Steps between C-alpha positions, in 0.01 A plus 500: 500500500196640667151353488375719215774369271416142595130566438580653162700192403211277608262722304716461189510122540122488551442704185728273297336185636150635428596564139671162462217294644211713377311210339504283811402795719210595272369145505543473877349835596228549239424134411539577130778584262489762232587860431251654744627340822862560400464880466485583875786263573713647222433855621584404859822326396618790286410750773703306756801477268499870406444612859780286642752585226434870542561473873810281476671718241355834623356593163 
């Protein structure tokens, strides 16, 4: 495994963890919880997941 594959796996794990712990991250980063602060985190998490899956499976 080369470094780009390892980075893609880490990217996938980061995207999954962002989406799992989105409430705690929104409260920690933006000091409030609600729909507004969760939108950038949700977009970032989904982007990381799609980007890493497309690289790992060469879609």
